[in-house]
C-alpha positions as CSV (number, residue, x, y, z in Angstrom):
1,X,11.2,9.2,-8.9
2,X,13.1,12.8,-8.9
3,X,10.9,14.4,-6.0
4,X,11.2,11.8,-3.4
5,X,14.9,11.2,-4.4
6,X,15.2,15.1,-4.0
7,X,14.0,14.7,-0.3
8,X,16.2,11.7,-0.3
9,X,19.5,13.6,-1.0
10,X,18.3,16.3,1.8
11,X,18.1,13.4,4.2
12,X,14.2,14.3,4.6
13,X,13.1,10.6,3.8
14,X,14.7,7.4,4.1
15,X,14.8,5.0,1.8
16,X,14.8,0.8,2.8
17,X,15.3,-1.7,0.4
18,X,12.7,-4.9,0.2
19,X,12.4,-8.2,-1.2
20,X,8.7,-8.9,-1.3
21,X,7.1,-12.3,-0.2
22,X,6.1,-15.4,-2.7
23,X,4.6,-15.8,-4.7
24,X,5.5,-11.9,-6.7
25,X,1.5,-11.4,-7.5
26,X,-0.8,-8.5,-6.3
27,X,-3.6,-10.1,-3.9
28,X,-1.0,-12.3,-2.2
29,X,1.3,-9.3,-1.7
30,X,-2.0,-7.1,-0.3
31,X,-2.7,-9.6,2.6
32,X,1.0,-9.9,2.9
33,X,1.4,-6.3,3.5
34,X,-1.4,-5.6,5.5
35,X,-1.8,-8.5,8.3
36,X,2.0,-9.8,7.9
37,X,0.6,-13.0,6.9
38,X,3.0,-14.2,3.9
39,X,0.8,-15.8,1.2
40,X,1.9,-19.2,1.6
41,X,0.4,-19.3,5.0
42,X,-2.4,-17.0,4.5
43,X,-3.5,-19.1,1.8
44,X,-4.3,-16.3,-0.8
45,X,-1.3,-17.8,-2.9
46,X,-2.7,-16.0,-6.3
47,X,-5.0,-13.6,-7.7
48,X,-8.1,-15.7,-8.2
49,X,-9.0,-16.2,-4.7
50,X,-11.6,-14.3,-3.6
51,X,-12.8,-14.4,-0.1
52,X,-11.9,-12.4,2.8
53,X,-8.8,-12.7,5.0
54,X,-9.2,-14.9,7.7
55,X,-6.0,-13.1,9.8
56,X,-6.2,-10.0,11.4
57,X,-5.1,-7.1,9.6
58,X,-4.3,-3.3,9.9
59,X,-8.0,-2.5,9.3
60,X,-9.4,-4.9,11.1
61,X,-6.8,-3.9,14.7
62,X,-7.5,-0.2,13.9
63,X,-11.1,-0.5,14.1
64,X,-11.5,-3.0,16.7
65,X,-9.4,-0.2,18.7
66,X,-11.5,3.2,18.0
67,X,-9.8,4.6,15.1
68,X,-10.5,5.5,11.5
69,X,-9.9,3.8,8.7
70,X,-10.2,4.7,5.1
71,X,-8.8,3.7,1.6
72,X,-8.8,4.6,-2.1
73,X,-7.7,1.3,-3.6
74,X,-8.6,-1.4,-6.0
75,X,-11.5,-3.4,-5.8
76,X,-9.1,-6.5,-4.4
77,X,-8.7,-4.5,-0.6
78,X,-12.5,-4.5,-0.4
79,X,-12.6,-7.9,-1.0
80,X,-10.1,-9.2,1.6
81,X,-11.4,-6.8,4.6
82,X,-14.7,-5.3,4.0
83,X,-17.3,-7.4,1.4
84,X,-16.1,-10.3,-0.9
85,X,-17.1,-10.9,-3.6
86,X,-17.3,-7.1,-5.0
87,X,-20.4,-5.6,-5.9
88,X,-19.5,-1.9,-7.9
89,X,-22.8,-0.7,-6.8
90,X,-23.0,-1.5,-3.3
91,X,-18.6,-1.4,-2.4
92,X,-17.5,1.3,-5.1
93,X,-18.2,4.3,-2.6
94,X,-18.8,2.7,1.1
95,X,-19.4,4.7,4.2
96,X,-20.0,1.9,7.0
97,X,-18.6,2.0,10.6
98,X,-19.3,-1.4,10.8
99,X,-17.0,-2.4,8.3
100,X,-12.7,-2.7,8.3
101,X,-12.8,-0.2,5.8
102,X,-14.5,2.5,7.0
103,X,-14.9,5.1,4.3
104,X,-13.6,3.4,0.8
105,X,-13.7,4.4,-2.7
106,X,-12.7,1.6,-4.5
107,X,-12.2,1.1,-8.2
108,X,-12.2,-2.0,-10.4
109,X,-10.7,-0.8,-14.2
110,X,-6.3,-1.3,-14.1
111,X,-6.1,2.2,-16.0
112,X,-8.1,3.8,-13.6
113,X,-6.1,7.1,-13.2
114,X,-3.8,7.7,-10.6
115,X,-4.4,11.4,-10.7
116,X,-7.9,10.7,-10.1
117,X,-7.1,7.8,-7.3
118,X,-5.3,10.2,-5.3
119,X,-7.9,12.8,-5.4
120,X,-10.2,9.9,-4.0
121,X,-7.6,9.7,-1.4
122,X,-7.5,13.3,-0.5
123,X,-11.2,14.0,-0.4
124,X,-11.4,10.5,1.9
125,X,-8.8,12.1,4.0
126,X,-10.0,15.5,4.1
127,X,-13.4,14.1,4.8
128,X,-12.7,11.6,7.6
129,X,-9.3,12.8,9.1
130,X,-8.4,8.6,8.9
131,X,-6.4,7.4,11.8
132,X,-5.2,4.5,8.8
133,X,-5.4,5.3,5.0
134,X,-4.4,3.1,2.7
135,X,-3.8,4.6,-1.0
136,X,-3.2,2.0,-3.8
137,X,-2.7,3.3,-7.5
138,X,-2.8,0.8,-10.4
139,X,-1.2,2.9,-13.2
140,X,2.1,1.6,-13.0
141,X,1.5,-2.1,-12.9
142,X,-0.6,-1.4,-15.5
143,X,1.9,0.3,-17.5
144,X,4.6,-2.9,-17.0
145,X,1.5,-5.5,-18.1
146,X,1.1,-3.5,-21.0
147,X,4.8,-2.7,-22.3
148,X,7.5,-4.5,-19.9
149,X,9.8,-3.6,-17.2
150,X,12.3,-1.4,-19.7
151,X,9.8,0.5,-21.5
152,X,9.4,4.3,-21.3
153,X,5.7,3.8,-20.4
154,X,6.6,2.0,-17.4
155,X,9.2,4.4,-16.6
156,X,7.0,7.2,-17.2
157,X,4.2,5.9,-15.4
158,X,6.3,6.1,-11.9
159,X,7.4,9.0,-13.0
160,X,3.8,10.6,-12.9
161,X,3.4,9.3,-9.4
162,X,6.4,10.8,-8.3
163,X,4.8,14.5,-9.3
164,X,1.4,13.6,-7.9
165,X,3.2,12.4,-4.8
166,X,4.7,16.0,-4.6
167,X,1.3,17.6,-4.7
168,X,0.2,15.8,-1.5
169,X,2.8,14.6,0.6
170,X,3.9,18.1,2.3
171,X,0.1,19.0,3.4
172,X,0.4,15.5,4.6
173,X,3.0,15.7,6.8
174,X,2.2,19.1,8.1
175,X,-1.3,17.5,9.1
176,X,0.9,15.0,11.3
177,X,1.0,11.8,9.0
178,X,3.8,9.8,9.0
179,X,4.1,8.3,5.3
180,X,5.2,4.9,3.7
181,X,5.5,4.9,-0.1
182,X,6.1,1.2,-1.3
183,X,5.0,-1.6,-3.6
184,X,3.9,-4.9,-3.9
185,X,5.5,-6.1,-6.2
186,X,8.1,-5.5,-9.4
187,X,7.7,-6.0,-13.0
188,X,9.5,-8.6,-15.6
189,X,10.3,-7.8,-19.3
190,X,7.7,-10.5,-20.0
191,X,5.3,-7.7,-18.9
192,X,4.4,-10.4,-16.0
193,X,5.6,-10.8,-12.2
194,X,5.1,-14.0,-10.2
195,X,8.1,-15.4,-9.5
196,X,11.9,-15.1,-8.3
197,X,13.6,-12.9,-10.7
198,X,15.2,-9.6,-9.2
199,X,13.0,-7.3,-10.6
200,X,9.9,-8.9,-9.7
201,X,11.3,-8.8,-6.0
202,X,13.3,-6.4,-5.1
203,X,10.6,-2.8,-4.6
204,X,11.4,0.4,-2.4
205,X,10.0,1.7,1.1
206,X,10.2,5.3,1.5
207,X,9.2,6.9,4.8
208,X,8.7,9.9,6.2
209,X,8.1,11.7,9.3
210,X,9.3,12.0,12.7
211,X,8.2,8.9,14.0
212,X,10.6,7.2,12.1
213,X,14.0,6.9,13.4
214,X,16.0,6.9,9.6
215,X,18.7,4.8,11.2
216,X,19.7,1.9,9.3
217,X,17.8,-1.3,9.4
218,X,16.7,-4.7,7.4
219,X,13.1,-4.5,6.6
220,X,11.2,-7.2,5.6
221,X,7.7,-7.3,4.0
222,X,6.0,-9.3,6.5
223,X,6.9,-6.2,9.4
224,X,5.0,-3.7,7.7
225,X,1.8,-4.5,9.0
226,X,3.5,-4.8,12.6
227,X,5.4,-1.6,11.9
228,X,1.9,0.4,10.7
229,X,0.6,-0.8,13.9
230,X,3.2,0.3,16.4
231,X,2.8,3.8,14.5
232,X,-0.9,4.0,15.5
233,X,-0.7,3.0,18.8
234,X,-2.7,-0.6,18.4
235,X,-2.2,-3.6,20.7
236,X,-1.1,-6.9,18.1
237,X,1.0,-9.5,18.1
238,X,2.5,-9.0,14.5
239,X,6.1,-8.4,13.8
240,X,7.5,-5.6,13.4
241,X,10.9,-3.4,12.5
242,X,12.3,-1.5,16.1
243,X,14.8,0.0,14.2
244,X,12.4,1.9,12.0
245,X,10.9,3.9,14.6
246,X,12.1,6.5,16.8
């Protein structure tokens, strides 16, 4: 990811290594990132558990405290925090202030183009000016499942995401947003993930913005939720990484 690493070289962002929780699977780790609860404690322990979250999330805490929330994301996010099961006709385009994710553009195709997804997200941002916006592209994971970790397709999908980010990050920062770029999990050469291999568990977390300290810190995936709540000025009882914050 040459753009993000270019910013890193110029000390305009900070990169922290993370080890994802277990199992290293998507839906369990969506729940972990958004609620701060490990999969073995949340009960969302595989991708086939289709129900609403049982825990306070960034979305529920933000909406309860008068913040505006939005997401351009895979439909599992809608199932965890809005309504389950997902009904594409009802839920793909969501505008409902009574829901945890008030403004949403959800998709249910793993190959849905990242370029389109970021356009969806930017449209939500400009229209609704959310306090918290989740942007969740899927093409890197899709390429990994089709071609494996050590493949040009997997690497190139990450490069494409980096190029897309380079078109948006400067404006997000200019508009006062704090930006976190991370992943739920990695990938292995068996074209899967879910276990304890380093390549399945080790993920990056890039942070950009003046609300971050940019100092050395040991960051846990379970701390992301609470750290975002701190950035949003929310009352919460989530764990967070104080050293990350200015």
